[in-house]
C-alpha positions, 0 to 999 in steps of 0.5 A: 443197461436197459434198452429202451424201445426208441433206442432198439428201434434206431439201433435196427434201422440204422444197422439195416441202413448200414448193413452192419453192426451199430455199437450202442453205449449207455450216457448219463442222459440216454444212449448213444449209438455209433458205427463206421460211416460208410464211403462218402459215395455209397448211396446208404447215405440217404437211408442212413441220414434219414434215420439219424433224423430221428435222433435227438443229436446225431453226427459224425467224427473222424478222429480215427483211422476210420471216420464214424457216425453217431446218434444220442437218444435223450432218455426222458 
């Protein structure tokens, strides 16, 4: 997988905000980053939301035992 500078930058920023590794996967339109969501009371949420705002799309899911956050970047 070829990682764009934008994808690599967002991954580093999200890992810094979360304090843990972020998974990056290639998609048909770009890349998707995902990681466990912080605890709802964690003050890191402010930084996490700021970083996620740089993505083309972002959100969260709780379909597993651990709530996840994700961000999608469309590679142009």
